[in-house]
Residue, then its C-alpha position, 0 to 999 in steps of 0.5 A: x670157114x666162119x664166113x660160111x656160117x650165119x651171123x647171130x641175130x645181134x651180131x655177137x662175135x662171142x657166140x659160145x657155140x660158134x667154135x663147134x659150128x666152125x669145126x662142123x663147117x670145116x668137116x663139110x668143106x673138107x668133104x666137098x673140096x679137094x687139093x687139086x682141081x683135077x681131083x674129085x671132092x674128098x667125099x667121092x674119093x672116100x666112098x670109092x673104097x666101098x668096092x674093097x669093103x672086105x680089105x683091111x684098109x677099106x674096113x678101117x675107112x668105113x668104120x671111121x665113117x660110121x664113128x663120124x656119123x654117130x658122133x654127128x648124130x649125137x651132136x644133133x641130139x645134144x643141140x636139140x636138147x640144148x635148145x630146149x634148155x636155152x628156151x627155158x633159160x631165155x624165159x628166166x632171163x626175160x623174167x629177170x629183166x622184167x623184175x629188175x625194171x619193176x624193182x628199180x622203179x619201185x625203189x626209185x626216189x621219184x616213185x617213193x616221193x609220189x607215194x609220200x605226196x599221195x598220203x600227205x607226207x613231205x617228199x624225202x630228199x633221198x631214196x631210202x634204198x640208194x644202191x638198189x639200182x646199181x645192184x639190179x644193173x649188175x644182176x641184169x649184166x650177169x643175165x645177159x651173159x646167158x646164151x640165147x636160143x638164137x645162138x645155137x642156130x650157127x650149130x644147127x646150120x652147120x649140121x643141116x649142111x651135113x645131114x640134109x637130103x634134097x630129092x629131085x622134083x617128083x613127076x609121078x606120071x613119068x616115074x616108074x620102076x626104071x627111075x634110078x636117079x633121085x638125089x640132088x648131090x650138090x644140095x644134099x649133105x655130104x655126110x648123108x651121101x657117104x651114108x648112102x654110099x656105104x649103105x650104113x645106118x644113121x642113129x636118129x634120136x630125140x623122140x620126146x617124152x613118152x616115146x617107147x624108144x630112145x633111138x632108131x637106126x635109119x638106113x635107106x630112108x631118103x635115098x629114093x623117092x616114094x609115093x603112093x603106088x604099088x610097091x613093084x611100081x616104085x623105083x627098084x634102084x637108087x643110083x648116085x652118079x657123080x661127074x659129067x659124061x664121059x667121066x661119070x661114076x656111080x658113088x652108090x647103087x642100092x637095090x630095093x628088091x627082095x629083102x630090101x623092098x620097102x625098107x625105106x617106107x618101114x624106116x619112115x613108119x618106125x620114125x612116125x611110130x616113135x613120135x606117136x603117130x601110130x594111127x591109122x594102123x598100117x597092114x604092111x609097114x613096107x607099103x606106101x598105102x592110104x594108111x601111111x599117107x594118113x600118118x604123114x598128113x597128121x605129121x604134116x599138120x602138127x609140124x606145120x608143113x603143107x599137108x599133102x600125104x606125100x613124102x616131100x622134101x620138107x616132110x622127109x627132112x623134118x622126120x630127121x629133125x631138120x627144117x628144109x625151108x630154114x636150112x637148120x635144125x628143128x625138132x619133129x613134134x610128137x603126135x597130140x590128138x588135140x593138135x589136129x583139127x576137129 
């Protein structure tokens, strides 16, 4: 399982976070595989229980799935927080390295002799502080044991593979309310597919300093494609199909009519508002209108995503603190007015 994870930048075998990444990758591989070739992968077999959701065994399975998703959500949060701390620790380590070189040079025999010659004194035969270099080398060795931000990427890559969403290409001219298939199952995280299959929420966290909320339960964002069009013209359903004809089964079928109409747009607006993207004001948080597109453009500019005003794969995943291009974690940046072009 470890071979499926990225190596550290310096090839370190003692990466302190690799054990956690191996555990997460084991979960992913377990969900994607099966014991026999004639069996569906385990994530499909698990999600079938939704048809019996009122039975005791099904309730137990769905509760376990809910707990697993929540645990991964918290691990994502802690990984992002740890990355912030490691960046600060890495800065301190860099300062130690610079200071060590300065002190070693300033106390060396050669440096002191050059100063003595400059003021007309005979060079000393020995360094006045002979053990400083050895002491400094030991301090640098200790600092080298501090993990670096690169080390966390092995966990980030494993989390990405469980949580990412990849939607099929969007052709607005050909899409309409009858379009039902939106997700590329092979390249979407299986924990996310199980979330869609059970129609369960995901606990999204890490909205930064100044956020009015610490977490949001996001339900259906990402399960269907969204674009700026009248709500009744958007896909009315999202259907996940597994297998090949004639053995095709629906692993989820989610309706977006009545009380669920626009609930995924509302999810996106809630995330944007939690991140400080509160302008322009939107008259209806469930409609993909010009105002919502304006919020997306601001989010894309600040997060260095191609600016389109569309909820594309890069933007959708970044809202979930994921980097679609790098296939890793990346914290979504909060709104800052001075970060927008004048």
